[in-house]
N, C-alpha and C positions, 0 to 999 in steps of 0.2 A: 241467568239464562240469556244466551245471545241468540238473537233471531237475525236471519238474513232478510234484508229488505231489498225487494226488486224495484228498480226504478222503471216505471212504465210511462209511456207517452200515450195518454188516454185520447188525445186528439188524433194521433195516427191510428189508434185502434178503433176509433169511432167510424171509420169509413168516410169521413168528411173530406170532400174535395175542396181544396183552397184554390180559388181562381183569381188571378191577378189580371185585370182587364188591360193593364199597360203592356202586357206581353203581346197584345194584338196590334199595338201601334206600329205602323210600317216604319222601317228604318230608312233613312235617307235624308238628304239635305232639302230644306224648304227654302224656296227662293221667291221673292216678290218682284213683280214688275209693275211699276207705276206708269200709267198711260200718260201722265203729264209730261214725262220725259220725251214723249214722241210728238208733242204738240208744239206748234209755232207760238213762241212767247208763253208757253204753258197754258194757252187759252184756246187756240184754234187748231182744228185738225185739217191740215192741207194734205190731200191724198198723195201727191208726189213726194213731199217731204216725209210723210209718214211711212210710205213704202221704202224709201231710201234708208230711213233709220231702222226699220225692221230688217231690211236686207243686210245691214251692217252688224247685226247682232252676231256675236261669236257664240254659236250654239254649243260649243264645247263647255262653256261656263255653266250650261244648264243640263248637261248630260246626267242622266239617272237622278234628276231632281224632281221634287214635287213643287209645282209652280202655281202661285196664285196671282192673278191679274187684277189690279184695282186701279181706281182713279181718285187721286187725292185732291183734285180741283173740281170746282163746280162748272163743268162744261159738258155739253152733249157729245157723246161719242157714237157715231153710227155703227150699227151692228156689224157691218162688213169688216170694220177695223179689228174686231175680235177674231174674225175668221182668218184674216191675213196674219195676225200675230200668232195665233194657235197653229196655223199651217206651218209656220216657220219652225216651231218648237216641238211639234207633236212626235216627230221621229226620235227625239233624244230624251224627252221628259218621261217620267213614270206616270204623271198625272198633271193635268192643267185644269184649273177652275177659275171662275170669276168670283171675286170677293176678297175678304180679309183672310189673314192667316187662320183665324178661328174657323172660318167657313171651310177652308181646306181641311182642317183637322176633323171637323164634323163629317165631311164626305169620306175621308180616309177611314175613319173608324166605322162609319156606316158600311162601307164596302168590306172591311175586315170582319165585322160581325156577321154580315149576310153570307159570307163565304166560309166562315169557320165551321168545322164539324163538331158540334156539341154532343154527338151521340154517346161518347164515353161518360157523359153526365146523366144519361137516362136512368131514372129511378134512384138516383143518388141524392145525398145531402150535399148541398153546395154552399160554400161560403165565399162571397165575392169580397175580395180584399178592399178595405176602406181607405187605406192610406197609400199614396204613391208619390214618388219623387218626380213623376211626369204629369203634365197637364192632360187630363182626360176630359173631353167635352161631356157635359152633363147628359146630352142626348144619347151618348153611348150607353149610359147606365139604363136609360129607358128602353133602348133597343135590346139590351142584354136581357132584361126582365121579360120582354116580349118573346125572346127566343127560348129562355129557360123555363118559364112558368108551365108550359104544357108538358115538359118532359122530366122535370126533377121531382124528387120526393119532397124535398124542402129547400128553401132558398133563404139565405141569411146574408146580411151585410155587416162588414166591420172586421174585427179580428177574432181569433179563436177564443181569447180570454174575455172579450167584450163585443158581442154581436147583437144585431137587431134582427129578429125573425121577420121575414117578409111574407112567405107563403108556406103552407104545409098541404101537400096533396095526400 
């Protein structure tokens, strides 16, 4: 007796929504600016020299980039210096932040999560993908749970074959 076997994708039939947080990562070049390069002997901020160096920046290099401004030397930078540098780049950059590259990524993911429309996940079972080839800030997962907990039927983390239940409403 020969029987026909139907191959079924039970994950697809379950109504489970697979969500990859890395899809929210904004695309674009990340560029760092070290303030030490604008200091006299990498130690002292002289206003005239600083303004000349800022004015000499080729803004085309930063066009459509995400910029993080940091200071790798132990010197005091007056707040107005950040104003001057940001004013030079704000018309061409997608986003400018103070801090390390990691700080920029946290802010970018925060903005992406806060503006994403999660409405299609309302009342659904959602599985947040656990593995990614991109670096996702840990804070993004925290913010994602904050957004999804009130609206989803259930939330899981991991892969379809091996997941960790987080909440069930």
